[in-house]
N, C-alpha and C positions, 0 to 999 in steps of 0.2 A: 267932578262934584255934580250931585243930582240937583234937580230944582227943588227949592224948599217946598212948593206945593206938592210935588211928588212926595217927598218925605213926610209932610204933613198928613196926606192922605193915607199913606202907607201906615202911619203910626195908627191912625183910626182904625184901618183894616187888622192890624195887630191885636188892638183892644178889643174889636168885634169878636177875633178868633178865640180870644180868652174866654168868652161866654159859652163856647161849645162844651158840650159834656163828654165828648168822644175821648177816650182815654188814649187813643193812638195817634189821631190826627186832628188838631185844632186849626181849622181854615177860616179866615175872615175876608169879607169882601166890602168894598166902598165903591158906591157909584157916584161920580161928581161930575158936575157940568158947570163952566165957567167960574171955577174956584168956589162953588157951593156943593154941598152934600145933598144928593137926591135920595139915595137910600144906602142902607148897610144890612149885612147878613153874616151869618156864621153856620157852618155845618151842624146838623142835628135832626132829630127826629121832628116830623110836623106837630103843630100845636095840638094838645089833646092825646099824644102819645107819650106814654110814661118813659123817662129816663132809667131803664132798669137793666137788668143782666143781659139783655139783647144787645147792649153797648159792647159787650165782651166777647161776642159771638160774631165774627167778621162775616159770615155769609148772611146772617139774618140782619146784621147793622145795614149792610149794603143795600138790602131789600128796603128798608124803611127811611134811610136817612136822605134829607134833602141837603144838597151841596150848598155852601155859602153863596156861590154866584146866583142859584136859582131863588134863594131867601131873598136876595137883594134885588133881583129881577121881578119877582113877585109883588115885592113892596114898591118898586118904582113904577110900574105900569108903563105908560107911554113916555113918561118923563125920561126914561133910560135912551130913547133915541137921540143919538148924536153924542151921548155921554162918553167918560172914561171909567173903567172898572179897575179898581187896585185890588190885587189879590196877595194876601199875606199867606206864606207857608207854601203853597203849591199853585202852579199854573193851571188852567181849565183842562178839564177831562175833554174828550171829543162830545160827550152828551151835552156838556155845559156850553162848549163852543157852539154847537149848533143853535142853541137857544140865544147866546150873546148876539150871533149873527141876526137871527130872527127878529130879536128885540131892537135892532138897529144900533147897538154899541159900536162906538167910532173906534175905540182904542182899549187895549187890555195891557195893563202894567203888572208884572208879577215879580216877586223877590226871586233872586237867582239862587235860592237855598237848593240843595240837591234834591232831585226827583227820586223817589225811591224806585228801584230797579223794576218792580212789578208793574208801575205806571208808565215808564219811559215811551213805550210804543204807543199808548193811547194818547199821551201829551204831545208826541210828535204829529200825530194824525190831527189833533187839535189845532196845533200851530199851523200846520198845512191848510187846514179848512178856514181858519181866520185869514191867512194869506190870500186864498182863493177868493174870498169875499171881500178883500180890500179893507179888512179890520187891522188897524196898525196894531202890532204886537211888539213888546220889549220887555226883556229881562232887566232889572235894575238892581244894582247892588247898593245896599243902604249902610252896610257895615255897622259901625258904632252908632251911627246917628239914631238907629231904632232902639238900641240898646241904653244910650245914655240920655236920650231925650234932646240931643242937639241938633 
């Protein structure tokens, strides 16, 4: 059984993910501290950049997209220090992991959804980096709790 606060913040991360216009990967992030929401984010183009056909071109999309973790960190600012980030859909990539460490995130909680094969190696590097920086990382299974709202 997962902590009900974990489930609550992960549900919010799932809702944030639903705002992404990315047709292949909708990722959401919630930064929380002491049971309060600090910030939220989802993956997408920066403000002022049109959600157009570039979303369908993986190479071009990767050049423009801001990951959910980064969007949440940018909104949180210094309030991210000592917080927990909840990630719906994917764990952090190595680029996001280094920014989570630099921002002072204390814990990363990610759904245990399968990681696409093309990202497994990078996610492994990210988890190692978090461990080296003593940022607590855990995969959590929410199963039906996220689907049914219980």
